[in-house]
C-alpha positions as CSV (number, residue, x, y, z in Angstrom):
1,M,-7.0,4.3,-21.6
2,S,-9.0,3.0,-24.6
3,V,-12.3,4.5,-25.6
4,T,-13.9,1.5,-23.9
5,G,-12.5,2.6,-20.6
6,K,-10.1,-0.3,-20.2
7,N,-6.3,-0.2,-20.1
8,R,-4.6,-2.1,-22.9
9,V,-3.2,-5.5,-21.8
10,I,-0.5,-5.2,-24.5
11,T,1.7,-2.1,-24.4
12,T,4.9,-1.1,-26.1
13,H,6.7,-2.2,-22.9
14,K,5.0,-5.6,-22.9
15,L,6.1,-6.1,-26.5
16,N,9.7,-5.4,-25.6
17,E,9.4,-7.9,-22.7
18,M,8.1,-10.5,-25.2
19,K,11.1,-9.9,-27.4
20,Q,13.5,-10.4,-24.5
21,K,11.8,-13.6,-23.5
22,G,11.8,-14.9,-27.1
23,E,8.0,-15.0,-27.2
24,K,6.6,-14.6,-30.7
25,I,4.3,-11.7,-31.4
26,A,1.0,-12.2,-33.3
27,M,-0.3,-9.3,-35.3
28,L,-3.3,-8.9,-37.6
29,T,-4.4,-6.1,-39.9
30,V,-8.1,-5.1,-39.7
31,Y,-10.2,-2.1,-40.8
32,D,-13.7,-2.4,-39.3
33,Y,-15.6,-2.9,-36.1
34,T,-17.2,-6.3,-36.8
35,M,-13.9,-8.0,-37.8
36,A,-12.0,-6.3,-34.9
37,S,-14.6,-7.4,-32.4
38,I,-14.1,-11.0,-33.5
39,I,-10.3,-10.7,-33.3
40,D,-10.5,-9.2,-29.8
41,E,-12.3,-12.3,-28.5
42,V,-9.4,-14.5,-29.6
43,A,-6.8,-15.0,-26.9
44,G,-3.3,-14.2,-28.0
45,I,-3.5,-11.4,-30.6
46,D,-0.9,-8.9,-29.4
47,I,-1.1,-6.2,-32.0
48,V,-3.9,-4.9,-34.3
49,L,-2.8,-2.8,-37.3
50,V,-5.2,-0.5,-38.9
51,G,-3.5,-0.6,-42.3
52,D,-3.6,1.8,-45.2
53,S,-4.1,-1.4,-47.2
54,A,-7.8,-0.6,-46.5
55,S,-7.3,1.3,-49.8
56,N,-6.9,-2.1,-51.5
57,V,-9.1,-4.4,-49.4
58,M,-12.0,-2.1,-48.5
59,A,-12.0,0.5,-51.4
60,G,-10.7,-1.6,-54.3
61,H,-7.8,0.6,-55.3
62,E,-4.6,-0.9,-56.8
63,T,-2.3,0.8,-54.4
64,T,-2.4,2.3,-50.9
65,I,-1.6,5.8,-52.2
66,P,-5.2,7.1,-52.5
67,M,-5.9,6.6,-48.8
68,T,-6.5,9.9,-47.0
69,L,-5.8,10.9,-43.4
70,D,-9.6,11.3,-42.7
71,Q,-10.2,7.8,-44.1
72,M,-7.5,6.3,-41.9
73,I,-9.0,8.0,-38.8
74,Y,-12.4,6.7,-39.7
75,H,-11.2,3.1,-40.0
76,A,-9.1,3.5,-36.8
77,Q,-12.1,4.8,-34.9
78,S,-14.2,1.8,-36.0
79,V,-11.4,-0.7,-34.9
80,V,-10.7,1.1,-31.5
81,R,-14.4,0.8,-30.5
82,A,-14.0,-3.0,-30.6
83,I,-10.5,-3.7,-29.3
84,Q,-9.8,-3.9,-25.6
85,N,-6.6,-6.0,-25.2
86,P,-4.2,-5.8,-28.2
87,L,-2.1,-2.7,-29.0
88,I,-3.6,-0.7,-31.8
89,I,-1.2,0.8,-34.4
90,V,-2.5,3.0,-37.3
91,D,-0.7,3.5,-40.6
92,M,0.0,7.1,-41.5
93,P,-1.2,7.4,-45.1
94,F,0.8,8.6,-48.1
95,G,1.3,12.4,-48.1
96,S,0.7,12.8,-44.4
97,Y,4.4,12.8,-43.3
98,Q,6.8,12.7,-46.2
99,G,9.0,15.7,-46.7
100,N,7.3,17.8,-44.0
101,S,7.9,17.0,-40.3
102,K,5.5,19.6,-39.1
103,K,2.7,18.1,-41.2
104,A,3.8,14.7,-40.0
105,L,3.4,15.7,-36.3
106,S,0.0,17.3,-37.0
107,S,-1.2,14.2,-38.8
108,A,0.0,11.9,-36.0
109,I,-1.6,14.0,-33.4
110,R,-4.9,13.9,-35.3
111,I,-4.7,10.1,-35.5
112,M,-4.0,9.8,-31.7
113,K,-6.6,12.3,-30.6
114,E,-9.4,11.4,-32.9
115,S,-9.1,7.7,-32.9
116,S,-7.6,6.9,-29.4
117,A,-5.2,4.5,-31.0
118,D,-1.9,3.6,-29.3
119,A,0.8,4.2,-32.0
120,V,1.4,5.1,-35.6
121,K,3.5,3.4,-38.3
122,L,5.5,5.2,-41.0
123,E,7.2,3.8,-44.1
124,G,10.9,4.6,-44.7
125,G,14.2,5.1,-43.0
126,E,16.7,8.0,-43.4
127,E,14.4,9.8,-45.9
128,I,11.6,10.3,-43.3
129,I,13.7,10.4,-40.1
130,D,12.9,14.1,-39.4
131,S,9.2,13.2,-39.3
132,V,9.9,10.3,-37.0
133,R,11.9,12.5,-34.6
134,R,9.2,15.1,-34.5
135,I,6.4,12.6,-33.9
136,L,8.4,10.9,-31.2
137,S,9.2,14.3,-29.5
138,A,5.4,14.6,-28.9
139,G,5.4,11.3,-27.0
140,I,3.7,9.3,-29.8
141,P,5.0,5.8,-30.2
142,V,6.2,5.0,-33.7
143,M,6.6,1.7,-35.5
144,G,9.0,1.8,-38.5
145,H,8.4,0.0,-41.8
146,L,11.2,-1.1,-44.2
147,G,11.7,-3.5,-47.1
148,L,8.8,-3.4,-49.6
149,M,7.1,-0.1,-48.8
150,P,3.7,0.0,-50.7
151,Q,3.5,3.8,-50.6
152,S,6.7,3.8,-52.7
153,I,5.4,1.2,-55.3
154,H,5.6,3.7,-58.2
155,K,9.3,4.2,-57.4
156,Y,10.0,0.5,-57.4
157,G,7.8,-0.3,-60.4
158,T,7.4,-3.9,-59.1
159,W,6.1,-5.9,-56.1
160,A,9.2,-8.1,-56.1
161,V,11.2,-9.0,-53.0
162,R,13.3,-6.1,-51.8
163,A,16.9,-6.0,-50.6
164,K,18.2,-9.0,-52.5
165,D,21.3,-7.1,-53.6
166,E,24.1,-6.1,-51.1
167,K,23.6,-2.4,-51.6
168,E,19.9,-2.3,-50.8
169,A,20.4,-4.8,-47.9
170,A,23.1,-2.6,-46.4
171,K,20.9,0.4,-46.5
172,L,18.0,-1.5,-45.0
173,I,20.2,-2.6,-42.1
174,K,21.5,1.0,-41.6
175,D,17.9,2.4,-41.7
176,A,16.8,-0.3,-39.2
177,H,19.4,0.8,-36.7
178,L,18.7,4.4,-37.3
179,L,15.0,4.0,-36.5
180,E,15.8,2.1,-33.3
181,E,18.3,4.7,-32.3
182,E,15.8,7.5,-32.8
183,G,13.3,5.7,-30.5
184,C,10.9,3.6,-32.6
185,F,9.4,0.9,-30.3
186,A,9.2,-1.7,-33.1
187,L,9.9,-2.3,-36.8
188,L,8.0,-4.0,-39.5
189,L,9.9,-5.7,-42.4
190,E,8.0,-6.5,-45.6
191,K,8.9,-9.0,-48.3
192,I,12.7,-9.3,-47.9
193,P,15.0,-12.4,-47.8
194,A,14.5,-14.5,-44.7
195,D,18.2,-14.4,-43.7
196,L,18.2,-10.6,-43.8
197,G,15.1,-10.5,-41.6
198,A,16.7,-12.8,-39.1
199,T,19.9,-10.7,-39.1
200,I,18.0,-7.5,-38.4
201,A,15.9,-9.1,-35.6
202,K,19.1,-10.3,-33.9
203,E,20.9,-7.0,-34.2
204,L,18.0,-4.9,-32.9
205,A,16.8,-4.7,-29.3
206,I,13.3,-3.7,-30.4
207,P,10.7,-6.2,-31.7
208,V,10.9,-6.9,-35.4
209,I,7.6,-8.0,-37.1
210,G,7.6,-9.6,-40.5
211,I,5.3,-10.0,-43.4
212,G,7.2,-12.1,-45.9
213,A,10.4,-11.7,-43.9
214,G,10.9,-15.3,-42.8
215,G,10.6,-17.0,-39.5
216,G,13.6,-15.5,-37.9
217,V,11.9,-12.3,-36.8
218,D,10.1,-11.7,-33.6
219,G,6.6,-11.9,-34.9
220,Q,4.3,-12.0,-37.9
221,V,1.5,-10.0,-39.4
222,L,-1.1,-10.9,-42.0
223,V,-4.1,-9.0,-43.3
224,S,-7.2,-10.6,-41.8
225,H,-9.2,-10.6,-45.0
226,D,-6.3,-12.4,-46.8
227,M,-5.7,-15.1,-44.2
228,L,-9.4,-15.8,-44.1
229,G,-9.6,-16.5,-47.8
230,L,-11.8,-13.5,-48.7
231,N,-9.5,-12.3,-51.3
232,K,-8.8,-14.9,-54.0
233,S,-6.7,-12.5,-56.3
234,F,-3.9,-12.0,-53.7
235,S,-1.7,-15.0,-53.4
236,P,1.9,-14.1,-52.4
237,R,4.2,-16.9,-51.1
238,F,4.1,-15.5,-47.6
239,L,0.3,-15.8,-47.3
240,R,-1.1,-18.8,-45.5
241,R,-4.9,-19.1,-45.8
242,Y,-6.5,-20.4,-42.6
243,A,-10.0,-20.5,-44.0
244,N,-11.9,-20.2,-47.3
245,L,-14.7,-17.8,-46.2
246,R,-15.2,-16.5,-49.8
247,E,-16.7,-19.8,-50.9
248,N,-18.7,-20.1,-47.7
249,M,-20.2,-16.6,-48.3
250,M,-20.9,-17.4,-51.9
251,D,-22.8,-20.5,-50.9
252,A,-24.8,-18.5,-48.3
253,F,-25.7,-15.8,-50.8
254,A,-26.8,-18.4,-53.4
255,N,-29.0,-20.2,-50.8
256,Y,-30.6,-17.0,-49.7
257,I,-31.4,-16.1,-53.4
258,K,-32.9,-19.6,-53.9
259,D,-35.0,-19.3,-50.8
260,V,-36.3,-15.9,-51.7
261,K,-37.1,-16.9,-55.3
262,S,-38.9,-20.0,-54.2
263,G,-40.9,-18.3,-51.5
264,D,-39.3,-20.4,-48.7
265,F,-37.9,-17.3,-47.0
266,P,-39.4,-16.1,-44.8
267,N,-41.4,-19.0,-43.4
268,K,-44.1,-18.8,-40.8
269,S,-41.7,-19.0,-37.9
270,E,-39.8,-16.0,-39.3
271,E,-42.9,-13.8,-39.6
272,Y,-44.5,-11.5,-36.9
């Protein structure tokens, strides 16, 4: 049950059925109640991700690393209050699961209990598999995340496409199968070659969602703020902007300032 008292229309089982039918999965990342309430009114959104990219989008950090567990729970609570139909997945932030499977379980339980979300997402394969196992043992659904993993950006030292060489691609494929075998209900692939994304989607029985992973995967995800054109500084090849709300908002702010300065706002009809 969601905090709104309604059963989710989209479940992990439903996503698996969509994969089997060849029906593409639409996923968006969102961090706040207002944006989530708008998204929930649009028919066809299957998954909402409360991403640790809130660190970049909402707080202005250069990486996702500063995001805390308390902050992720706060954003998740805000989103859950608005969402009734899509499945809600919450990113586990850096430091909440790496290298300590007991801490990972404790962190995941807090997210599920305090936010009423439906699942969690972790970055990594073999390196964090003990944490994945322990979280799954508690009955908490887990989405995996491979390819470019923003929480490991300091290890990479670059935001370039991952798994272009055979060795890294082979490890990614191995990790993808490992996550599926351990019981992850889905996998997210970020910024990898399109043919590799298609190969993994064909080999796995679970849904594979891509962001910069080509069109051969089972679904796509974008950050809502990015696809709405609110962030002009972020322009990767995989981003398609469906609106230019930044310019619309700037025009609105400018008109408001002009009306206040001229005395036009408020007018008589706007007074009590």
